[in-house]
C-alpha positions in Angstrom: 0.0 0.0 0.0 1.3 3.5 -0.8 2.4 5.7 2.1 -0.1 8.3 3.2 0.9 11.8 2.1 1.8 14.2 4.8 -0.6 17.2 4.7 1.0 20.3 3.1 0.7 23.9 4.3 -1.6 24.5 1.2 -3.9 21.6 2.4 -4.1 23.2 5.8 -5.0 26.6 4.5 -7.7 25.1 2.3 -9.2 23.3 5.3 -9.0 26.4 7.5 -10.5 28.5 4.8 -13.5 26.1 4.4 -14.0 26.2 8.1 -14.0 30.0 8.2 -16.4 30.2 5.3 -18.9 27.9 7.0 -21.4 29.6 9.3 -20.6 29.1 13.0 -23.9 28.6 14.7 -24.4 28.9 18.5 -27.6 27.2 19.6 -30.0 28.9 22.0 -29.3 26.1 24.5 -25.6 27.0 24.4 -26.3 30.7 24.8 -28.8 30.4 27.6 -31.7 32.8 27.9 -33.6 34.9 30.5 -35.4 31.7 31.5 -32.4 29.3 31.4 -28.7 30.0 32.2 -26.0 28.8 29.8 -24.5 25.4 30.5 -21.5 27.0 32.2 -23.8 28.4 34.9 -25.8 25.2 35.5 -25.1 22.6 38.2 -24.8 19.2 36.7 -26.5 16.7 38.9 -27.3 13.0 39.3 -29.4 11.0 41.7 -28.8 7.8 43.7 -31.8 6.0 45.0 -34.9 7.0 43.1 -37.7 5.7 45.4 -40.5 7.7 46.9 -38.4 10.5 48.4 -35.7 10.1 45.7 -38.4 10.7 43.0 -39.6 13.8 44.8 -36.0 15.1 45.2 -35.3 14.4 41.6 -38.4 16.3 40.4 -37.4 19.3 42.6 -33.9 19.5 41.1 -35.0 18.6 37.5 -37.4 21.5 37.4 -34.7 24.1 38.4 -33.4 26.1 35.4 -30.0 26.3 36.9 -29.6 22.5 37.1 -28.8 20.0 34.3 -29.8 16.5 35.5 -27.8 14.0 33.6 -27.7 10.6 35.4 -29.4 8.4 37.9 -28.7 5.2 39.8 -31.1 2.7 41.3 -30.8 -1.1 41.8 -34.3 -1.5 40.4 -34.5 -1.8 36.7 -38.1 -0.6 36.4 -37.3 2.5 38.5 -34.2 3.3 36.3 -36.1 3.0 33.0 -39.2 4.9 34.1 -37.1 7.7 35.7 -34.9 8.0 32.6 -38.0 8.3 30.4 -39.2 11.2 32.5 -35.9 13.0 32.4 -35.5 12.5 28.7 -39.0 13.7 28.2 -38.3 16.8 30.2 -35.2 17.8 28.2 -36.6 16.3 24.9 -33.5 14.2 24.3 -32.1 10.8 25.2 -29.1 12.0 27.2 -29.8 10.8 30.7 -27.5 7.8 31.6 -28.7 5.2 34.1 -26.6 3.1 36.4 -27.1 0.1 38.7 -23.9 0.7 40.6 -23.4 4.1 42.3 -19.6 3.9 41.8 -20.0 4.3 38.1 -22.1 7.5 38.5 -19.7 8.9 41.1 -16.7 8.3 38.7 -18.1 10.8 36.2 -16.0 14.0 36.3 -18.8 16.1 34.7 -21.2 15.7 37.7 -21.0 18.5 40.3 -23.5 17.3 42.8 -25.7 14.3 43.7 -28.8 13.8 45.8 -29.1 10.6 47.8 -32.3 9.0 48.9 -31.4 5.3 49.4 -32.5 3.4 52.6 -30.7 4.7 55.6 -28.1 1.9 55.9 -26.4 3.2 52.7 -26.3 7.0 53.6 -22.9 7.2 55.3 -21.0 5.2 52.7 -22.6 7.1 49.8 -22.0 10.5 51.3 -18.4 9.8 52.1 -17.7 8.3 48.7 -19.4 11.2 46.9 -17.2 13.7 48.9 -14.1 11.7 47.9 -15.2 11.9 44.3 -15.5 15.7 44.5 -19.3 15.9 44.5 -21.5 18.1 46.7 -24.3 16.1 48.3 -27.9 16.5 49.3 -28.8 13.5 51.5 -32.2 12.6 52.7 -32.9 12.3 56.4 -32.1 10.6 58.7 -28.6 11.1 57.5 -27.0 8.4 59.8 -27.8 4.9 60.9 -25.3 4.8 63.8 -23.5 7.3 66.1 -20.1 6.5 64.6 -21.2 7.4 61.1 -21.9 11.1 61.8 -18.3 12.3 62.6 -17.0 10.3 59.6 -19.4 12.1 57.3 -18.6 15.5 58.7 -14.9 14.8 58.4 -15.3 13.8 54.7 -17.3 17.0 53.9 -14.6 19.2 55.6 -11.6 17.3 54.3 -12.7 17.4 50.7 -14.3 20.9 50.9 -17.8 19.7 49.9 -21.2 21.2 50.5 -23.3 18.5 52.2 -26.9 19.2 53.1 -29.3 17.1 55.1 -32.8 16.7 53.7 -35.5 17.6 56.3 -37.5 20.5 55.0 -39.9 20.2 57.9 -37.3 21.5 60.4 -37.9 25.0 59.1 -41.2 24.8 57.2 -43.3 22.9 59.7 -42.0 24.4 62.9 -41.5 28.0 61.9 -44.6 28.9 64.0 -42.6 27.8 67.1 -39.2 29.0 66.0 -40.2 32.6 65.4 -41.7 33.4 68.8 -39.0 31.4 70.6 -36.1 33.2 68.9 -38.0 36.5 69.5 -37.8 35.8 73.2 -41.6 35.4 73.7 -41.2 32.2 75.8 -38.3 33.7 77.9 -35.3 31.3 78.3 -36.6 27.9 77.2 -36.5 25.2 79.9 -37.8 22.2 77.9 -39.5 20.8 74.8 -41.3 17.5 74.5 -41.2 15.4 71.3 -43.7 12.5 70.7 -42.6 10.1 68.1 -42.9 6.3 67.6 -42.3 3.4 67.0 -38.9 2.0 67.9 -37.1 -0.2 65.2 -38.2 -3.8 64.8 -36.4 -7.0 64.2 -37.1 -8.3 60.6 -37.9 -12.0 60.4 -39.9 -11.8 57.1 -39.8 -15.1 55.1 -38.2 -15.4 51.7 -40.4 -14.6 48.7 -40.0 -15.2 45.0 -38.4 -12.1 43.4 -41.0 -10.7 41.0 -39.1 -7.6 40.2 -35.7 -7.0 38.5 -33.6 -5.8 41.5 -29.9 -6.2 42.3 -30.7 -7.7 45.8 -27.1 -8.1 46.9 -26.4 -4.4 46.2 -29.7 -3.3 47.8 -28.6 -5.1 51.0 -25.0 -3.7 50.7 -23.6 -3.3 54.2 -26.6 -4.7 55.9 -26.7 -8.4 57.1 -27.6 -10.9 54.4 -31.3 -11.6 54.3 -33.7 -13.3 51.8 -35.7 -11.1 49.4 -39.1 -10.0 50.7 -41.1 -7.2 49.1 -41.9 -5.6 52.5 -38.2 -5.7 53.5 -37.2 -3.4 50.6 -40.4 -1.5 50.1 -40.0 2.3 49.9 -43.4 2.9 51.5 -43.5 5.6 54.1 -45.0 3.0 56.5 -43.1 2.6 59.8 -45.3 -0.3 61.0 -43.7 -3.3 59.5 -44.5 -2.7 55.8 -41.2 -1.1 54.7 -37.5 -1.0 55.3 -38.1 2.1 57.5 -39.5 -0.2 60.2 -36.5 -2.5 60.6 -33.3 -2.1 62.6 -31.0 -3.5 59.9 -31.9 -0.6 57.6 -33.3 2.2 59.8 -34.0 3.4 63.3 -37.7 3.0 63.0 -40.0 6.0 63.7 -37.5 7.2 66.2 -35.1 8.2 63.4 -37.6 8.5 60.4 -40.0 11.0 62.0 -37.5 11.8 64.8 -35.3 13.6 62.2 -38.2 16.0 61.7 -39.5 16.4 65.2 -36.1 16.4 67.1 -34.7 18.6 64.3 -37.6 21.1 64.8 -37.3 21.0 68.6 -33.5 21.6 68.7 -34.0 24.4 66.2 -36.7 26.1 68.4 -34.3 25.8 71.4 -31.3 26.9 69.4 -29.2 23.8 70.4 -28.6 22.6 66.8 -24.9 23.0 67.3 -24.9 20.9 70.5 -25.4 17.2 71.4 -27.0 16.0 74.7 -24.6 15.2 77.5 -26.9 12.8 79.3 -30.0 10.7 78.6 -32.2 9.6 81.5 -34.5 6.6 81.2 -37.8 7.0 83.1 -40.9 4.8 83.6 -44.3 6.0 84.7 -47.0 3.5 85.2 -45.0 1.0 83.2 -44.6 3.5 80.3 -41.0 4.4 79.4 -39.9 7.9 78.4 -36.6 9.8 78.1 -35.2 13.2 79.1 -32.1 14.6 77.4 -29.9 17.1 79.2 -27.9 19.5 77.1 -24.6 21.1 78.3 -26.4 24.5 78.6 -29.1 23.0 80.9 -31.9 22.8 78.3 -34.0 19.6 78.6 -35.5 17.7 75.7 -38.1 15.0 76.5 -39.2 12.1 74.4 -42.8 10.8 74.8 -43.2 12.5 78.2 -46.6 11.2 79.5 -49.6 13.6 79.1 -47.5 16.1 77.2 -48.2 17.1 73.6 -45.7 17.0 70.7 -43.5 20.1 70.6 -44.9 21.2 73.9 -42.6 24.1 75.0 -41.9 25.1 78.6 -40.6 28.6 78.9 -39.6 30.7 81.9 -39.7 34.2 83.4 -36.0 34.6 82.7 -35.6 37.1 79.8 -34.2 35.8 76.5 -32.4 38.2 74.1 -34.2 38.3 70.7 -32.1 37.1 67.7 -32.7 36.8 63.9 -33.9 33.4 62.7 -31.6 31.7 60.1 -33.3 30.4 57.0 -32.8 29.1 53.5 -30.5 30.9 51.0 -31.3 31.3 47.4 -34.8 30.5 46.0 -36.8 27.4 46.1 -36.9 26.1 49.6 -34.4 23.6 50.9 -33.4 22.5 47.4 -32.7 26.1 46.4 -30.7 26.5 49.5 -28.5 23.6 48.5 -28.0 24.8 45.0 -27.2 28.3 46.2 -24.5 26.9 48.5 -23.1 24.7 45.7 -22.5 27.9 43.8 -21.3 30.1 46.7 -19.6 27.4 48.8 -21.4 28.6 51.9 -22.8 26.2 54.5 -26.5 25.2 53.8 -29.3 25.5 56.3 -29.1 21.8 57.1 -25.3 21.6 57.0 -24.3 18.0 57.6 -23.0 18.8 61.1 -26.3 20.2 62.2 -28.1 17.2 60.6 -25.9 14.8 62.4 -26.4 16.5 65.8 -30.2 16.1 65.3 -29.8 12.4 64.4 -27.7 11.8 67.5 -30.8 12.5 69.6 -32.6 9.6 67.9 -29.7 7.2 68.2 -29.1 7.9 71.9 -32.8 7.4 72.5 -32.8 4.0 70.7 -29.8 2.8 72.7 -31.3 4.0 76.0 -34.6 2.2 75.2 -32.7 -1.0 74.1 -30.7 -1.1 77.3 -33.6 0.2 79.4 -31.3 2.5 81.4 -29.8 6.0 81.5 -26.6 7.0 79.6 -23.9 9.6 79.8 -22.5 10.8 76.4 -19.1 12.3 76.0 -19.5 14.6 72.9 -15.8 15.2 72.5 -14.8 11.6 72.5 -18.1 10.4 70.9 -18.5 7.6 73.4 -20.3 6.5 76.5 -17.6 7.0 79.2 -16.8 3.8 81.1 -19.9 2.0 79.6 -18.7 -1.0 77.5 -22.2 -2.3 76.9 -23.5 1.0 75.4 -20.2 1.6 73.4 -20.8 -1.7 71.6 -23.9 0.0 70.1 -22.1 3.1 68.8 -21.7 1.3 65.5 -22.5 -2.0 63.9 -20.8 -4.7 61.7 -21.0 -4.2 58.0 -20.9 -6.9 55.2 -17.8 -6.9 53.1 -16.7 -5.0 51.1 -18.8 -2.1 52.5 -16.7 -0.8 55.3 -16.2 2.7 56.6 
């Protein structure tokens, strides 16, 4: 075969001239518009876990003009395909990529941020791996499954310089009617707040069922103990009474963490102790009914299921409290807009991971106190129960290989 001729300078000039003569067209999508920023100003996002809450989070981000939603991951084939169809329909293209394994999504260098709405037992691993991959993270509540996970998630966010937001919109939106007067000093210095929330997590002894859906069961279980497939075991239903993973201790903290993330988060916001963790949990029984009191380092008392006391019942005092401004969301569009604003500005979001973890700690301390049926002291600095080996064994749990923290 004859050798290929090396292009001459004349060939180059002909090619360049042809290129210059052709019209250079910039599409409207590339330019942006008053309604939609150019691609350089959009946050490129993907989602991991597109169940009930994941689908809602996805819709909130997808409908933002300053977000380009390009990828999703779920271990259920039907969820992946249905979600992709909705995203492609929104953008009128076929560009959304789908993944079964979250590691493939996180490996993409073009993705700026991810939202996570898997079952709770996956949250810590996913948040930490996303931070390592250089992604900012919006993670659904409850952010942690164990006490040990929280400090590791905070450390990852700080070490890699990532914006990590917790996902409970109710903390501000549902409890603002209590927050505003409390921060204005109308209750005086707060003495206590009671939170009513149930139930505690259950053991899961559901029998094996035939798998009627296409699901990567081993990956759904991930770090949780191996168990046979059962549709209730992995259901994304909002039920906390035995009909979904939210009920079971292998995957969640039951109602104590699921609804506790909202209620305890709201109560600690009202009392302005979001930056603190309890120093002591006292186990009480009244007429055979257990309840808890949490003492904070500043003397504030938080109760759980105190008998004959309503949810978010506030006990104030005659001691004057100095009024102060109430922090809120930044940007536009509620808690989702707050996250996107902070991705752009690198500020801390309203539900910064450290505040979200402090709220989750209340739930975990409560679950441990109820499991042991006794009072506990908590060393915040050391993140341990001082001199209490039995309780310290419950600070974390074993995880299946290879899913270690």
